[in-house]
N, C-alpha and C positions, 0 to 999 in steps of 0.2 A: 648886173647879173640877173638872169631870167629865172622865174619860177614856173615850172610846168606842172599843172594840176590835172590829173587824169579823172575825168568825170563823164564818161560816155555811156556807162552801163545803165541797164534798165531797172535794177534794184528789185528783182522779182521776189526776193524773200521779205521785202518790206510792203508787199501788197496787202491790203488795198490802198495804203498810203501813196504808193507810186503809180496807181492806176491813172491818175489825172495830173501827175507832176513828176519831174525827174527826181531821182534820189537826192541829188545835191540840194534841192529846195525843201526837203523834209526837215522840219524844225527839230532841233536838238538843244535843250537847255535855252530855249528862247530865241534861237537864231538858226537860219538855214545851215545845214551840214557843210555846204561849200564855204560859207563865211568862216567857219572854224578853220578849214584848210587854208583859205586865203590869209587869215590872220597869222597862222603858223609860218607860212613861207615869208610873209612880210617881216616877221620878227627876226629873221636872219639876214635881212638887208637886200632882198631882191627889189629891183626897180622896174620890173615889168612882169605881168602875169600872162601866161599863155594857157588857156583852158581848152582841153580836148573834150569836145561835146559830141553827143550822139543821140540817145533817146530823149525826145522832147527838147531838143537843143534850143529851139526858139524861146522856150520859157526861161532858160538860163540867160540867154542873151538879153531878153527884155528886162529881166529882173536886175541884172548887174550893169548893163550898158557898157560904156567904153572906159570906165575907170572904177577903181575900188579904193576908197580912202586916199584918193589923190594919185594912185598908181595906175598907169595904163593897163587895160585889159584887152587882150586879143583872143579870138576864138578860132579854133581849127576843128574840122569835122571828121569824125571817124564814122563813116557811113555804115560799115559793118563792124561789129565788135569781135575782132579777131585776136584779142590778146593784148597784154600790156606793152609788149615790144612794138606791136603794130600801132598801138595808140601813140606811143612816143614818136614813132616815125612821122606821124601827121604834124608834129611840131618842129620837125627838122627843116632846114639845117639849124643846129644849135649855135648860138653866138657865144662861144667860150664856156666857162664854168656855168653849169645849170643845175638848179635844185629841182628834183622831181618828187612829187608827193601824190599819194592816192587821195582822191577827193572825198572818200568816205571815211577818212581817219580823223580822229581828234587826238591831239598830242599835247602833253605838258611834260616836256623832256629836255635833255641836254643837246639841243639841236645845233647850237653854236659850236659845240665840240666836234660835231661831224665835219663842219666846214674847216675848222682849225686843223684837224687831222688830215683832211684832203689837201690843204695848202702846204702843210709842213712836210708831207711825204711825196708831194708832186704826183699824186695818184691819178689814175684814169677814172676811178670810181671809188666812192666811199659810202658804206652802208651803215645805217643804224640797225643794230641787231639785239636780240634778247634770247636768253635761254628759256625754253618751255618744256612741256611734257612731250613724250614721243607721239602721243595721240594728236596733240596740237601741231606738232611739226609736220604731220602728214597733210595739213591743210594749207601750207604756204611755202615760200621759198626757203630752203634749208642750206646753211652755209657751213663749209669746212674751212678751218683756219689754222695757221701756224704763227703764233705770237702776234695775233691780230690781223695778219695778212691772209687774204682769202686764197685758198688752194683749190676750191671747187664749190659749185653751187648748183642745186637742182630744185625744180619747182614741183611741189606737192608729191613727194616720193611715197610709194607704198611702204618702203622700208628705209626710213630716214638714216642717213649716214652720220648725223649728229642731231642735237636738239637746239642748235643755234639758228634762229630764223630772222629774216628781214622784216623790219617793222615799218614799211610804207613811206620811208623818208630816205632819199638817196641823193648823192651829188655826183654829177658826171662831167667829163670832158667830151668834146665832139667825137672822140674815138668810139663812143658807143654807137654812133650812126652806122658805120659799115658792119658792125657786129649784128645790129638789128636786121640789116638787109640780107645778111648771109643765112639767117635762120630758116629752118624748115619747121612745119607745124609739129607741136608736141603730140603726145598720145591723146591729149584732150582736144586736139585739132586747133590749137591756138599758138600764136607766136609769143613766147614767154620772155619777159624782160630778164628773168633769172637765167635763162639759157644764153641770152646775149652777154650778160655779165660773165658767165662761165667761159664763153668764147674769148673774152678779153683776157681772162686768167690763162687759158690754154695758149694764147698768143704771146704770153710773157708780159702783159701789162700789169702794173701794180694796182691791186684792188684792196682797199683797207676797210676795217670795221671799227665802229665805236659802240661799246656796250650801252644799252639804254639805262639811263638814270632818270627815273620818273615813270611816266606811262604813256602809251599810245594805244588807242582802242579803235578797232575797225568796226564800223556800224553796219551791220547786215540785217538786223531784225529788231522787233520792238523791245526785246530784252536788252539789246545793246543800247538802245536809246535811253532806257531807264537807268542802266548802269552808268552811262556817261553823265546823264543829268545829275545823278547822285554824287558823282565824283566832282562835278563842277559847282555843286551847291556850297 
């Protein structure tokens, strides 16, 4: 099973820390942010890492090389940062069931349960989700569900249809590939992975959710670094 880690962004909100290094190499609790993401996906049993790189890509390649803790690492380039679905496309074709994680997330959560639900239900996609405030829901992918099964998904809505949001860890089958290819740019001008998942739902594919037990923290600024460091101490 492959683990795809999305790490192409420039991390503008972390400047000046990212002025001379990619976001993934900013240190959080004593190690680079990407190492936290790699450790997370390795913990669920992936046997190959595929890293989508962009901003200062050579720095990441030089730092990690071709393996991490004995697991092969491959790199694919997203020359233009055109959204998460576009980033995932750079890693296609997918070789069967694939874990996809945002490279700026640090998680201590029930991730094995996401894979278990995915396999038990024969889903096309399974998402780790959490209930948040309406204000927070405006900042990420919002999920509508019926008894755990996704009925709709929208990225960063002005008026959230629910307060259940995706938490940066997802499992996909290769059916996500044509969904990504069919996308048009969102209002933000990006190809959103949330929109691709919504296409799967509208086409009748099974998309499941697992409620977060534990925590996942997206690291966007210095305050996030401090909060994650405190949590890991």
